[in-house]
Z-matrix of the N, CA and C atoms (Angstrom, degrees):
N
C 1 1.457
C 2 1.525 1 108.88
N 3 1.314 2 117.36 1 159.54
C 4 1.456 3 120.48 2 -178.41
C 5 1.520 4 109.30 3 -148.42
N 6 1.337 5 114.34 4 152.01
C 7 1.458 6 118.72 5 176.59
C 8 1.520 7 109.65 6 -70.35
N 9 1.322 8 115.94 7 148.86
C 10 1.458 9 119.85 8 -178.01
C 11 1.520 10 111.84 9 -74.78
N 12 1.347 11 117.92 10 -23.86
C 13 1.459 12 120.54 11 -178.10
C 14 1.521 13 110.07 12 -155.40
N 15 1.322 14 116.03 13 148.57
C 16 1.456 15 120.75 14 176.11
C 17 1.528 16 112.17 15 -70.53
N 18 1.351 17 117.06 16 -15.68
C 19 1.459 18 120.52 17 -179.34
C 20 1.527 19 112.64 18 -84.39
N 21 1.310 20 116.75 19 -7.89
C 22 1.460 21 119.88 20 179.47
C 23 1.523 22 110.53 21 -75.02
N 24 1.325 23 118.18 22 158.36
C 25 1.473 24 120.44 23 178.55
C 26 1.524 25 111.24 24 -64.24
N 27 1.334 26 115.47 25 148.89
C 28 1.464 27 120.97 26 178.80
C 29 1.519 28 111.58 27 -103.59
N 30 1.323 29 117.78 28 -2.50
C 31 1.470 30 121.73 29 179.22
C 32 1.522 31 108.72 30 -143.95
N 33 1.330 32 116.29 31 128.61
C 34 1.459 33 121.61 32 178.11
C 35 1.520 34 107.69 33 -129.32
N 36 1.331 35 116.07 34 123.67
C 37 1.459 36 121.80 35 178.53
C 38 1.522 37 109.21 36 -97.40
N 39 1.336 38 116.76 37 143.52
C 40 1.466 39 121.97 38 -176.27
C 41 1.532 40 110.64 39 51.36
N 42 1.309 41 114.78 40 59.21
C 43 1.463 42 121.27 41 -174.39
C 44 1.517 43 111.79 42 -74.90
N 45 1.322 44 115.40 43 132.99
C 46 1.463 45 122.53 44 170.87
C 47 1.519 46 106.52 45 -108.80
N 48 1.324 47 114.62 46 115.39
C 49 1.459 48 121.08 47 -165.44
C 50 1.525 49 110.97 48 -103.56
N 51 1.339 50 115.32 49 128.23
C 52 1.459 51 122.31 50 173.50
C 53 1.521 52 108.38 51 -105.82
N 54 1.324 53 117.42 52 125.30
C 55 1.459 54 122.87 53 -179.41
C 56 1.526 55 108.71 54 -108.00
N 57 1.327 56 116.49 55 115.37
C 58 1.462 57 121.86 56 -175.01
C 59 1.521 58 110.35 57 -116.39
N 60 1.312 59 114.70 58 143.06
C 61 1.463 60 120.57 59 177.50
C 62 1.534 61 109.72 60 -115.27
N 63 1.333 62 116.04 61 46.32
C 64 1.470 63 120.96 62 175.88
C 65 1.523 64 108.29 63 -156.40
N 66 1.320 65 115.82 64 167.72
C 67 1.460 66 121.91 65 -177.20
C 68 1.527 67 111.00 66 -77.23
N 69 1.315 68 115.59 67 147.43
C 70 1.464 69 121.76 68 168.27
C 71 1.523 70 107.51 69 -106.09
N 72 1.313 71 115.08 70 67.83
C 73 1.455 72 122.57 71 179.43
C 74 1.518 73 109.75 72 -115.79
N 75 1.318 74 114.75 73 168.02
C 76 1.464 75 119.99 74 177.34
C 77 1.517 76 109.54 75 -57.40
N 78 1.313 77 116.08 76 127.57
C 79 1.463 78 121.09 77 -178.49
C 80 1.520 79 109.83 78 -69.21
N 81 1.320 80 115.73 79 127.52
C 82 1.467 81 120.11 80 -179.48
C 83 1.535 82 108.88 81 -99.89
N 84 1.337 83 114.40 82 114.18
C 85 1.450 84 119.10 83 178.96
C 86 1.523 85 109.68 84 -73.89
N 87 1.314 86 115.85 85 148.29
C 88 1.460 87 120.87 86 -174.96
C 89 1.526 88 110.54 87 -74.02
N 90 1.319 89 115.26 88 110.22
C 91 1.462 90 120.94 89 178.05
C 92 1.514 91 108.23 90 -140.07
N 93 1.307 92 116.78 91 131.47
C 94 1.452 93 121.18 92 177.19
C 95 1.515 94 109.42 93 -137.47
N 96 1.332 95 116.25 94 56.34
C 97 1.455 96 122.10 95 -173.14
C 98 1.524 97 109.29 96 -100.27
N 99 1.322 98 115.68 97 133.03
C 100 1.455 99 121.45 98 176.18
C 101 1.527 100 108.12 99 -121.50
N 102 1.333 101 116.62 100 128.24
C 103 1.458 102 121.26 101 -176.61
C 104 1.526 103 108.74 102 -110.42
N 105 1.315 104 117.03 103 123.06
C 106 1.459 105 123.48 104 177.14
C 107 1.532 106 108.41 105 -116.67
N 108 1.317 107 117.38 106 125.26
C 109 1.472 108 122.49 107 -176.48
C 110 1.530 109 109.13 108 -104.14
N 111 1.304 110 115.25 109 118.59
C 112 1.467 111 119.30 110 175.52
C 113 1.521 112 112.03 111 -124.46
N 114 1.349 113 115.31 112 4.88
C 115 1.465 114 119.87 113 -179.92
C 116 1.522 115 108.66 114 -145.91
N 117 1.339 116 119.37 115 123.79
C 118 1.486 117 121.27 116 -179.85
C 119 1.521 118 113.28 117 -57.35
N 120 1.329 119 117.38 118 -22.37
C 121 1.463 120 120.20 119 -179.43
C 122 1.531 121 111.76 120 -67.69
N 123 1.301 122 116.25 121 -15.73
C 124 1.474 123 120.18 122 -178.37
C 125 1.526 124 113.26 123 -87.24
N 126 1.331 125 118.11 124 -0.15
C 127 1.465 126 121.13 125 -177.14
C 128 1.525 127 111.94 126 -61.22
N 129 1.343 128 116.69 127 -36.94
C 130 1.461 129 119.64 128 179.51
C 131 1.524 130 110.97 129 -64.02
N 132 1.315 131 115.72 130 -37.10
C 133 1.463 132 119.57 131 176.91
C 134 1.526 133 110.60 132 -64.81
N 135 1.336 134 116.66 133 -34.60
C 136 1.464 135 120.05 134 178.63
C 137 1.521 136 110.18 135 -66.88
N 138 1.345 137 115.93 136 -40.68
C 139 1.475 138 118.99 137 178.52
C 140 1.531 139 110.27 138 -61.60
N 141 1.305 140 116.37 139 -41.21
C 142 1.458 141 119.69 140 177.66
C 143 1.526 142 110.87 141 -63.23
N 144 1.311 143 115.32 142 -37.42
C 145 1.474 144 119.55 143 179.21
C 146 1.525 145 110.26 144 -65.73
N 147 1.331 146 117.28 145 -39.64
C 148 1.470 147 120.60 146 178.82
C 149 1.523 148 110.81 147 -64.10
N 150 1.329 149 116.86 148 -39.56
C 151 1.466 150 119.61 149 177.84
C 152 1.523 151 110.51 150 -63.11
N 153 1.323 152 117.10 151 -39.32
C 154 1.466 153 121.18 152 176.89
C 155 1.519 154 111.05 153 -64.10
N 156 1.331 155 116.00 154 -38.03
C 157 1.467 156 120.70 155 179.55
C 158 1.520 157 110.60 156 -64.04
N 159 1.335 158 118.16 157 -39.59
C 160 1.464 159 121.10 158 178.31
C 161 1.523 160 110.35 159 -63.19
N 162 1.317 161 117.26 160 -40.27
C 163 1.466 162 120.38 161 177.54
C 164 1.523 163 110.97 162 -64.48
N 165 1.343 164 115.12 163 -35.32
C 166 1.462 165 119.82 164 178.82
C 167 1.516 166 110.84 165 -64.31
N 168 1.347 167 116.75 166 -43.34
C 169 1.466 168 120.38 167 179.21
C 170 1.522 169 110.79 168 -63.48
N 171 1.345 170 116.50 169 -38.63
C 172 1.467 171 119.86 170 177.85
C 173 1.524 172 110.23 171 -62.67
N 174 1.331 173 116.33 172 -39.43
C 175 1.463 174 120.01 173 179.64
C 176 1.526 175 110.38 174 -67.29
N 177 1.336 176 116.94 175 -35.77
C 178 1.462 177 120.28 176 178.12
C 179 1.526 178 110.45 177 -60.01
N 180 1.335 179 116.63 178 -41.53
C 181 1.463 180 120.81 179 178.61
C 182 1.529 181 110.72 180 -68.40
N 183 1.319 182 116.45 181 -37.67
C 184 1.467 183 120.24 182 179.69
C 185 1.527 184 111.06 183 -63.62
N 186 1.341 185 116.83 184 -39.34
C 187 1.458 186 120.24 185 -179.94
C 188 1.528 187 110.24 186 -63.75
N 189 1.332 188 117.07 187 -42.55
C 190 1.467 189 120.48 188 178.13
C 191 1.520 190 110.45 189 -62.50
N 192 1.330 191 116.87 190 -44.11
C 193 1.467 192 120.43 191 -179.86
C 194 1.527 193 110.68 192 -63.25
N 195 1.326 194 117.21 193 -40.78
C 196 1.467 195 120.64 194 179.43
C 197 1.521 196 110.85 195 -63.14
N 198 1.325 197 117.77 196 -39.71
C 199 1.464 198 121.16 197 179.91
C 200 1.532 199 110.76 198 -65.70
N 201 1.320 200 116.42 199 -43.98
C 202 1.462 201 119.36 200 -179.66
C 203 1.525 202 110.62 201 -66.20
N 204 1.330 203 117.09 202 -43.39
C 205 1.468 204 120.21 203 178.83
C 206 1.525 205 110.79 204 -62.74
N 207 1.330 206 116.62 205 -34.37
C 208 1.460 207 121.18 206 178.73
C 209 1.529 208 110.45 207 -62.25
N 210 1.335 209 116.27 208 -42.12
C 211 1.470 210 121.02 209 179.68
C 212 1.526 211 110.41 210 -70.05
N 213 1.331 212 116.58 211 -42.26
C 214 1.467 213 120.61 212 -178.59
C 215 1.526 214 111.13 213 -66.50
N 216 1.330 215 117.22 214 -39.70
C 217 1.468 216 120.94 215 -179.49
C 218 1.530 217 112.29 216 -64.58
N 219 1.323 218 117.27 217 -21.12
C 220 1.468 219 120.05 218 176.71
C 221 1.529 220 111.54 219 -72.99
N 222 1.345 221 116.34 220 -11.52
C 223 1.461 222 120.59 221 179.14
C 224 1.514 223 113.87 222 112.41
N 225 1.316 224 118.16 223 -1.26
C 226 1.467 225 121.22 224 -176.77
C 227 1.529 226 111.33 225 -69.05
N 228 1.333 227 116.35 226 133.80
C 229 1.458 228 121.08 227 172.23
C 230 1.527 229 112.12 228 -123.82
N 231 1.343 230 116.59 229 0.19
C 232 1.468 231 122.78 230 171.57
C 233 1.526 232 106.90 231 -135.01
N 234 1.335 233 116.62 232 125.27
C 235 1.462 234 121.82 233 -178.69
C 236 1.519 235 108.94 234 -120.71
N 237 1.338 236 115.16 235 122.81
C 238 1.463 237 121.92 236 176.29
C 239 1.521 238 108.31 237 -111.28
N 240 1.316 239 117.13 238 135.32
C 241 1.451 240 120.52 239 177.98
C 242 1.516 241 110.47 240 -139.35
N 243 1.330 242 115.39 241 143.90
C 244 1.461 243 120.09 242 177.35
C 245 1.524 244 111.22 243 -76.89
N 246 1.328 245 116.86 244 -15.85
C 247 1.454 246 121.41 245 -179.72
C 248 1.507 247 112.18 246 -98.68
N 249 1.334 248 114.99 247 -153.54
C 250 1.458 249 120.34 248 -177.86
C 251 1.511 250 112.32 249 -100.56
N 252 1.323 251 115.25 250 165.70
C 253 1.464 252 123.00 251 173.24
C 254 1.525 253 106.04 252 -127.69
N 255 1.328 254 117.47 253 109.17
C 256 1.457 255 119.10 254 -175.34
C 257 1.525 256 111.14 255 -79.60
N 258 1.336 257 115.89 256 179.22
C 259 1.465 258 120.82 257 -174.27
C 260 1.522 259 112.23 258 -64.03
N 261 1.330 260 117.08 259 -34.76
C 262 1.466 261 119.97 260 -179.18
C 263 1.528 262 109.98 261 -67.08
N 264 1.339 263 116.93 262 -47.59
C 265 1.463 264 120.38 263 177.93
C 266 1.520 265 111.01 264 -64.58
N 267 1.331 266 116.25 265 -37.41
C 268 1.459 267 120.93 266 179.08
C 269 1.527 268 111.05 267 -60.48
N 270 1.325 269 116.61 268 -38.41
C 271 1.466 270 121.44 269 179.24
C 272 1.527 271 110.61 270 -61.37
N 273 1.333 272 116.95 271 -44.60
C 274 1.469 273 120.38 272 179.66
C 275 1.527 274 110.86 273 -63.63
N 276 1.333 275 117.34 274 -41.03
C 277 1.466 276 120.78 275 -178.26
C 278 1.523 277 111.16 276 -67.29
N 279 1.338 278 116.96 277 -40.73
C 280 1.469 279 120.62 278 179.33
C 281 1.523 280 110.67 279 -63.76
N 282 1.340 281 116.52 280 -40.41
C 283 1.470 282 120.04 281 -179.87
C 284 1.526 283 111.05 282 -62.88
N 285 1.326 284 117.55 283 -34.45
C 286 1.462 285 121.60 284 -179.12
C 287 1.532 286 112.85 285 -92.02
N 288 1.354 287 116.48 286 1.81
C 289 1.470 288 122.07 287 -178.93
C 290 1.544 289 110.87 288 58.07
N 291 1.317 290 115.05 289 46.35
C 292 1.463 291 122.36 290 178.83
C 293 1.530 292 108.57 291 -102.99
N 294 1.326 293 116.62 292 135.20
C 295 1.465 294 121.39 293 176.39
C 296 1.528 295 108.43 294 -85.19
N 297 1.324 296 116.24 295 116.66
C 298 1.458 297 121.36 296 179.54
C 299 1.519 298 110.80 297 -112.47
N 300 1.318 299 117.22 298 127.88
C 301 1.459 300 122.87 299 179.43
C 302 1.521 301 108.58 300 -116.24
N 303 1.314 302 116.83 301 124.24
C 304 1.457 303 121.41 302 -176.50
C 305 1.524 304 110.65 303 -111.60
N 306 1.337 305 114.75 304 167.81
C 307 1.463 306 122.64 305 177.66
C 308 1.533 307 112.45 306 55.96
N 309 1.320 308 117.43 307 36.27
C 310 1.466 309 121.39 308 175.40
C 311 1.526 310 107.65 309 -78.11
N 312 1.311 311 117.53 310 130.01
C 313 1.461 312 120.21 311 -178.92
C 314 1.530 313 109.81 312 -64.76
N 315 1.332 314 115.39 313 151.92
C 316 1.468 315 119.67 314 -178.24
C 317 1.529 316 111.34 315 -61.40
N 318 1.338 317 116.66 316 -36.52
C 319 1.454 318 119.66 317 178.29
C 320 1.514 319 111.99 318 -64.49
N 321 1.335 320 117.09 319 -43.71
C 322 1.464 321 121.15 320 179.99
C 323 1.525 322 111.50 321 -66.39
N 324 1.324 323 116.67 322 -42.24
C 325 1.469 324 118.14 323 -175.71
C 326 1.528 325 110.68 324 -69.10
N 327 1.343 326 117.42 325 -31.38
C 328 1.471 327 119.73 326 175.66
C 329 1.525 328 110.99 327 -67.67
N 330 1.330 329 116.96 328 -40.03
C 331 1.466 330 120.53 329 178.73
C 332 1.527 331 110.93 330 -66.55
N 333 1.333 332 116.52 331 -43.63
C 334 1.466 333 120.15 332 179.34
C 335 1.523 334 110.35 333 -63.53
N 336 1.339 335 116.32 334 -42.84
C 337 1.471 336 120.19 335 179.50
C 338 1.522 337 111.12 336 -62.17
N 339 1.326 338 117.40 337 -39.90
C 340 1.461 339 120.99 338 -179.44
C 341 1.524 340 110.84 339 -66.13
N 342 1.326 341 117.12 340 -42.76
C 343 1.466 342 120.17 341 -179.44
C 344 1.528 343 112.03 342 -72.77
N 345 1.327 344 117.06 343 -33.17
C 346 1.468 345 120.37 344 -177.27
C 347 1.521 346 112.18 345 -87.13
N 348 1.335 347 117.84 346 -8.27
C 349 1.455 348 120.29 347 -177.47
C 350 1.508 349 112.60 348 75.72
N 351 1.334 350 116.92 349 29.25
C 352 1.467 351 121.70 350 -178.85
C 353 1.522 352 110.59 351 -102.85
N 354 1.323 353 115.10 352 169.66
C 355 1.457 354 122.89 353 174.47
C 356 1.528 355 108.49 354 -114.94
N 357 1.335 356 116.62 355 134.11
C 358 1.459 357 120.37 356 176.77
C 359 1.528 358 108.13 357 -77.64
N 360 1.319 359 116.69 358 117.34
C 361 1.462 360 122.88 359 -176.18
C 362 1.519 361 108.98 360 -95.08
N 363 1.320 362 116.18 361 121.90
C 364 1.466 363 120.91 362 -179.50
C 365 1.522 364 112.87 363 -96.78
N 366 1.328 365 117.38 364 -16.80
C 367 1.457 366 121.20 365 179.82
C 368 1.523 367 109.31 366 -159.24
N 369 1.327 368 116.04 367 149.31
C 370 1.461 369 120.92 368 177.70
C 371 1.528 370 112.01 369 -88.88
N 372 1.315 371 117.80 370 -6.16
C 373 1.462 372 121.41 371 -178.50
C 374 1.528 373 110.30 372 -69.71
N 375 1.329 374 115.75 373 140.93
C 376 1.462 375 120.46 374 177.77
C 377 1.524 376 110.00 375 -114.81
N 378 1.325 377 116.26 376 -177.24
C 379 1.454 378 121.35 377 -175.24
C 380 1.529 379 112.38 378 -67.14
N 381 1.334 380 117.22 379 -22.35
C 382 1.462 381 120.64 380 -179.57
C 383 1.524 382 112.67 381 -84.51
N 384 1.326 383 116.87 382 -1.59
C 385 1.463 384 120.21 383 -179.12
C 386 1.511 385 113.40 384 87.67
N 387 1.325 386 117.97 385 4.41
C 388 1.457 387 121.93 386 177.69
C 389 1.524 388 109.75 387 -102.33
N 390 1.316 389 116.28 388 179.79
C 391 1.456 390 121.18 389 176.81
C 392 1.518 391 109.92 390 -110.76
N 393 1.329 392 115.87 391 134.85
C 394 1.465 393 121.03 392 -179.77
C 395 1.520 394 108.64 393 -155.80
N 396 1.335 395 115.54 394 156.49
C 397 1.461 396 121.45 395 176.11
C 398 1.517 397 108.11 396 -129.95
N 399 1.330 398 115.84 397 118.80
C 400 1.464 399 122.02 398 -176.25
C 401 1.527 400 109.86 399 -85.13
N 402 1.337 401 116.18 400 133.25
C 403 1.465 402 120.56 401 178.95
C 404 1.526 403 111.86 402 -63.62
N 405 1.341 404 117.40 403 -20.08
C 406 1.467 405 120.55 404 178.42
C 407 1.525 406 111.96 405 -67.19
N 408 1.332 407 117.48 406 -15.23
C 409 1.463 408 121.00 407 179.11
C 410 1.522 409 112.68 408 -79.89
N 411 1.324 410 117.15 409 -9.54
C 412 1.464 411 121.01 410 -176.12
C 413 1.529 412 111.56 411 -78.45
N 414 1.323 413 115.53 412 145.67
C 415 1.457 414 122.11 413 172.01
C 416 1.514 415 110.47 414 -104.84
N 417 1.325 416 116.09 415 176.36
C 418 1.469 417 119.66 416 -176.16
C 419 1.521 418 110.91 417 -135.98
N 420 1.320 419 115.17 418 140.47
C 421 1.461 420 122.71 419 171.32
C 422 1.523 421 107.36 420 -143.80
N 423 1.335 422 116.13 421 139.60
C 424 1.461 423 119.82 422 -178.74
C 425 1.520 424 111.25 423 -63.41
N 426 1.335 425 116.11 424 -40.13
C 427 1.465 426 120.36 425 -179.31
C 428 1.526 427 110.04 426 -139.50
N 429 1.329 428 115.34 427 138.33
C 430 1.462 429 122.39 428 170.01
C 431 1.531 430 106.23 429 -132.71
N 432 1.319 431 115.89 430 120.59
C 433 1.467 432 117.88 431 -176.33
C 434 1.521 433 111.03 432 -151.41
N 435 1.317 434 114.51 433 162.36
C 436 1.458 435 122.14 434 178.59
C 437 1.523 436 109.45 435 -103.07
N 438 1.323 437 116.11 436 135.68
C 439 1.454 438 120.68 437 -178.66
C 440 1.525 439 109.60 438 -144.43
N 441 1.318 440 115.88 439 139.37
C 442 1.461 441 120.96 440 178.52
C 443 1.523 442 109.75 441 -83.86
N 444 1.318 443 115.78 442 128.29
C 445 1.464 444 122.56 443 175.78
C 446 1.523 445 106.61 444 -127.73
N 447 1.325 446 116.01 445 112.58
C 448 1.452 447 119.17 446 -175.67
C 449 1.518 448 110.20 447 68.83
N 450 1.312 449 115.80 448 -127.03
C 451 1.467 450 120.42 449 -178.73
C 452 1.522 451 112.72 450 -97.17
N 453 1.314 452 118.09 451 1.95
C 454 1.466 453 120.90 452 -174.57
C 455 1.525 454 111.25 453 -123.52
N 456 1.332 455 114.62 454 155.65
C 457 1.460 456 121.84 455 175.42
C 458 1.530 457 108.81 456 -100.68
N 459 1.332 458 116.47 457 134.39
C 460 1.460 459 121.88 458 -178.57
C 461 1.525 460 109.99 459 -124.40
N 462 1.337 461 115.21 460 153.03
C 463 1.457 462 121.61 461 174.78
C 464 1.528 463 107.90 462 -100.74
N 465 1.325 464 116.68 463 124.83
C 466 1.467 465 122.31 464 -178.04
C 467 1.528 466 109.70 465 -107.63
N 468 1.338 467 115.17 466 136.67
C 469 1.468 468 122.63 467 173.89
C 470 1.520 469 107.13 468 -116.12
N 471 1.326 470 117.41 469 121.76
C 472 1.460 471 121.31 470 -177.08
C 473 1.527 472 110.85 471 -121.88
N 474 1.354 473 114.50 472 146.95
C 475 1.462 474 123.31 473 176.10
C 476 1.528 475 110.74 474 52.00
N 477 1.329 476 114.97 475 59.68
C 478 1.457 477 120.59 476 -178.92
C 479 1.528 478 110.53 477 -78.88
N 480 1.305 479 115.99 478 165.65
C 481 1.467 480 122.21 479 -170.10
C 482 1.521 481 111.99 480 -60.87
N 483 1.309 482 117.90 481 -48.26
C 484 1.463 483 120.73 482 -178.00
C 485 1.526 484 109.54 483 -135.54
N 486 1.315 485 115.29 484 52.67
C 487 1.464 486 120.49 485 -174.92
C 488 1.525 487 111.25 486 -70.08
N 489 1.321 488 116.13 487 126.40
C 490 1.457 489 122.81 488 173.74
C 491 1.524 490 109.66 489 -128.58
N 492 1.305 491 115.40 490 25.03
C 493 1.464 492 120.47 491 -178.38
C 494 1.523 493 108.70 492 -148.07
N 495 1.317 494 115.78 493 162.19
C 496 1.464 495 120.81 494 177.53
C 497 1.523 496 108.55 495 -149.35
N 498 1.305 497 115.15 496 164.78
C 499 1.466 498 121.50 497 177.73
C 500 1.526 499 109.35 498 -109.71
N 501 1.307 500 116.23 499 141.92
C 502 1.466 501 122.17 500 178.03
C 503 1.517 502 108.43 501 -113.31
N 504 1.320 503 116.68 502 122.23
C 505 1.462 504 121.69 503 178.57
C 506 1.524 505 109.14 504 -96.50
N 507 1.306 506 116.20 505 125.25
C 508 1.465 507 122.15 506 179.59
C 509 1.523 508 109.55 507 -102.99
N 510 1.309 509 115.28 508 136.58
C 511 1.467 510 120.88 509 178.82
C 512 1.527 511 109.33 510 -119.91
N 513 1.301 512 116.49 511 140.73
C 514 1.451 513 120.63 512 -179.99
C 515 1.526 514 110.77 513 -163.05
N 516 1.322 515 116.79 514 167.74
C 517 1.476 516 120.07 515 -175.70
C 518 1.524 517 113.56 516 -74.80
N 519 1.348 518 118.02 517 -24.62
C 520 1.460 519 119.98 518 -178.06
C 521 1.524 520 109.52 519 -155.91
N 522 1.344 521 115.77 520 173.58
C 523 1.456 522 121.30 521 -176.44
C 524 1.532 523 112.26 522 -64.77
N 525 1.331 524 116.28 523 -38.29
C 526 1.471 525 119.63 524 -178.60
C 527 1.518 526 111.08 525 -63.81
N 528 1.327 527 116.90 526 -42.35
C 529 1.454 528 120.85 527 178.36
C 530 1.531 529 111.05 528 -65.84
N 531 1.333 530 116.54 529 -39.56
C 532 1.458 531 119.89 530 179.30
C 533 1.525 532 111.20 531 -65.78
N 534 1.332 533 116.74 532 -38.33
C 535 1.464 534 119.70 533 177.40
C 536 1.531 535 110.94 534 -62.81
N 537 1.324 536 116.77 535 -40.33
C 538 1.462 537 120.99 536 179.57
C 539 1.528 538 110.96 537 -67.64
N 540 1.339 539 116.47 538 -40.33
C 541 1.469 540 120.90 539 177.37
C 542 1.527 541 110.23 540 -63.60
N 543 1.332 542 116.24 541 -41.77
C 544 1.464 543 120.12 542 -179.96
C 545 1.523 544 111.12 543 -63.11
N 546 1.340 545 117.60 544 -41.83
C 547 1.470 546 120.49 545 178.45
C 548 1.532 547 111.31 546 -64.07
N 549 1.332 548 116.43 547 -41.78
C 550 1.462 549 120.09 548 179.29
C 551 1.521 550 111.30 549 -64.82
N 552 1.330 551 115.88 550 -41.96
C 553 1.463 552 120.08 551 178.97
C 554 1.520 553 110.59 552 -65.06
N 555 1.321 554 116.60 553 -39.90
C 556 1.462 555 120.57 554 178.82
C 557 1.531 556 110.57 555 -62.77
N 558 1.338 557 117.52 556 -42.43
C 559 1.463 558 121.05 557 177.68
C 560 1.527 559 111.19 558 -61.96
N 561 1.326 560 116.32 559 -41.24
C 562 1.467 561 120.54 560 -179.44
C 563 1.523 562 111.43 561 -64.84
N 564 1.326 563 116.16 562 -42.35
C 565 1.460 564 119.86 563 179.25
C 566 1.529 565 110.92 564 -65.94
N 567 1.336 566 116.77 565 -36.20
C 568 1.462 567 119.78 566 177.41
C 569 1.528 568 111.17 567 -65.53
N 570 1.351 569 117.17 568 -37.22
C 571 1.466 570 120.86 569 177.27
C 572 1.529 571 109.97 570 -63.00
N 573 1.336 572 117.01 571 -44.42
C 574 1.465 573 120.32 572 178.75
C 575 1.528 574 110.84 573 -63.16
N 576 1.325 575 116.23 574 -41.50
C 577 1.464 576 120.66 575 -179.74
C 578 1.532 577 110.74 576 -61.01
N 579 1.335 578 116.89 577 -47.85
C 580 1.464 579 120.59 578 -179.47
C 581 1.521 580 111.54 579 -66.09
N 582 1.334 581 117.47 580 -36.47
C 583 1.464 582 120.96 581 179.04
C 584 1.527 583 110.96 582 -63.57
N 585 1.339 584 115.89 583 -43.22
C 586 1.459 585 119.81 584 179.37
C 587 1.524 586 111.32 585 -67.91
N 588 1.323 587 116.98 586 -34.24
C 589 1.462 588 120.42 587 -179.29
C 590 1.536 589 111.67 588 -72.87
N 591 1.348 590 116.97 589 -42.95
C 592 1.471 591 121.16 590 -173.25
C 593 1.527 592 113.13 591 -92.66
N 594 1.322 593 117.18 592 -28.89
C 595 1.459 594 120.12 593 -178.34
C 596 1.514 595 113.76 594 76.68
N 597 1.318 596 118.45 595 10.90
C 598 1.470 597 121.47 596 178.98
C 599 1.528 598 109.07 597 -145.80
N 600 1.362 599 114.79 598 160.92
C 601 1.459 600 120.25 599 -175.55
C 602 1.516 601 109.32 600 -133.29
N 603 1.327 602 116.64 601 135.15
C 604 1.451 603 122.31 602 171.00
C 605 1.527 604 107.49 603 -101.29
N 606 1.337 605 115.87 604 115.49
C 607 1.457 606 119.75 605 -175.48
C 608 1.525 607 111.15 606 -69.44
N 609 1.309 608 116.33 607 148.48
C 610 1.456 609 122.05 608 179.27
C 611 1.516 610 111.22 609 -108.64
N 612 1.311 611 117.19 610 -163.28
C 613 1.467 612 122.43 611 177.40
C 614 1.516 613 113.61 612 68.15
N 615 1.354 614 117.92 613 28.00
C 616 1.460 615 120.29 614 179.75
C 617 1.507 616 114.51 615 82.89
N 618 1.348 617 117.75 616 7.29
C 619 1.465 618 120.87 617 -177.48
C 620 1.530 619 111.39 618 -63.05
N 621 1.326 620 117.75 619 -39.17
C 622 1.477 621 120.71 620 179.75
C 623 1.528 622 110.68 621 -64.55
N 624 1.346 623 117.34 622 -41.11
C 625 1.459 624 121.26 623 -179.90
C 626 1.528 625 111.58 624 -66.38
N 627 1.322 626 116.41 625 -38.95
C 628 1.469 627 121.00 626 179.14
C 629 1.537 628 109.99 627 -64.99
N 630 1.338 629 116.52 628 -44.85
C 631 1.459 630 120.88 629 179.89
C 632 1.525 631 110.50 630 -62.64
N 633 1.341 632 116.70 631 -39.84
C 634 1.463 633 120.37 632 179.08
C 635 1.526 634 111.23 633 -66.60
N 636 1.329 635 116.54 634 -38.73
C 637 1.464 636 120.75 635 179.13
C 638 1.527 637 111.18 636 -63.68
N 639 1.324 638 117.05 637 -43.62
C 640 1.467 639 121.38 638 179.45
C 641 1.534 640 110.18 639 -63.74
N 642 1.324 641 116.04 640 -41.44
C 643 1.465 642 120.17 641 -179.61
C 644 1.530 643 111.13 642 -63.27
N 645 1.347 644 116.60 643 -44.93
C 646 1.464 645 119.92 644 -179.20
C 647 1.536 646 111.78 645 -66.91
N 648 1.331 647 115.58 646 -36.46
C 649 1.464 648 118.81 647 178.89
C 650 1.528 649 110.29 648 -64.65
N 651 1.328 650 117.59 649 -42.27
C 652 1.466 651 120.27 650 177.44
C 653 1.527 652 111.40 651 -67.28
N 654 1.336 653 115.68 652 -36.78
C 655 1.463 654 119.20 653 -179.98
C 656 1.528 655 110.97 654 -67.96
N 657 1.344 656 117.34 655 -36.73
C 658 1.475 657 121.02 656 -179.66
C 659 1.529 658 111.26 657 -62.60
N 660 1.329 659 116.43 658 -33.61
C 661 1.469 660 120.11 659 -178.62
C 662 1.528 661 112.03 660 -69.21
N 663 1.312 662 116.98 661 -16.00
C 664 1.467 663 119.77 662 179.73
C 665 1.523 664 111.98 663 -83.95
N 666 1.333 665 117.97 664 -8.16
C 667 1.461 666 122.12 665 -177.63
C 668 1.532 667 110.58 666 -101.97
N 669 1.329 668 116.68 667 143.03
C 670 1.476 669 121.09 668 -178.98
C 671 1.520 670 112.41 669 -101.68
N 672 1.331 671 118.28 670 -10.22
C 673 1.468 672 121.66 671 -176.96
C 674 1.520 673 111.31 672 -90.65
N 675 1.344 674 114.14 673 -177.75
C 676 1.468 675 119.93 674 179.02
C 677 1.541 676 112.10 675 -67.63
N 678 1.320 677 118.07 676 -15.15
C 679 1.463 678 120.45 677 176.55
C 680 1.511 679 112.43 678 -57.88
N 681 1.357 680 113.81 679 -25.17
C 682 1.479 681 118.72 680 179.90
C 683 1.521 682 110.43 681 -58.79
N 684 1.338 683 117.13 682 -38.93
C 685 1.466 684 121.07 683 -177.28
C 686 1.535 685 110.63 684 -66.52
N 687 1.340 686 115.39 685 -44.79
C 688 1.461 687 119.70 686 -179.81
C 689 1.519 688 111.86 687 -62.97
N 690 1.330 689 116.13 688 -44.33
C 691 1.468 690 120.42 689 -179.66
C 692 1.525 691 110.98 690 -64.96
N 693 1.327 692 116.54 691 -41.07
C 694 1.465 693 120.86 692 179.55
C 695 1.533 694 110.30 693 -63.00
N 696 1.340 695 117.42 694 -40.30
C 697 1.455 696 120.57 695 177.75
C 698 1.522 697 111.27 696 -64.56
């Protein structure tokens, strides 16, 4: 994920998070008009059409502004979207000092919404045919901030409303070492997962073979025949 603009805040305290699954771009009104001129007398009609088109573009910007204000008025100060945030929407967010994060993957936004207690909103339309944004869709995190780790900038969410997950940052001298550390960590987490699921552990490192050898050696001593030699071997 990435911030929509460098002018946006890099730290938000007591963040109320809105998770959106649509673009915050200029709303494009449905128009499919083609103008063909075959008579110079129609030029005045074309000028009138151009004036109407300018009003249409102004309305497109107004619709975008109304949608953003609707989300902000619900109390949101951090907006995450799986789509884009264009320059017009970015301007509104910067003016309100709202942190906007664009191009968030669907998997990440679902995880963030689950930990923050938010709902992923796919549309602002309601049952009455109007557009609205309910404050109940917002999630909460004590802190949301941007921090540089290594060569990259990351967005951190801390003390979320119902957090049951965490992120582990791995550090290493090169990519090959980090890949090896990641594989080892993944194996360790899988061992913990299986242990919690099964409630029992099978020891490794030859422990099973050693235990079997000790058992057979003790069992061989209980026999008086030549079988004792074979079992001991």
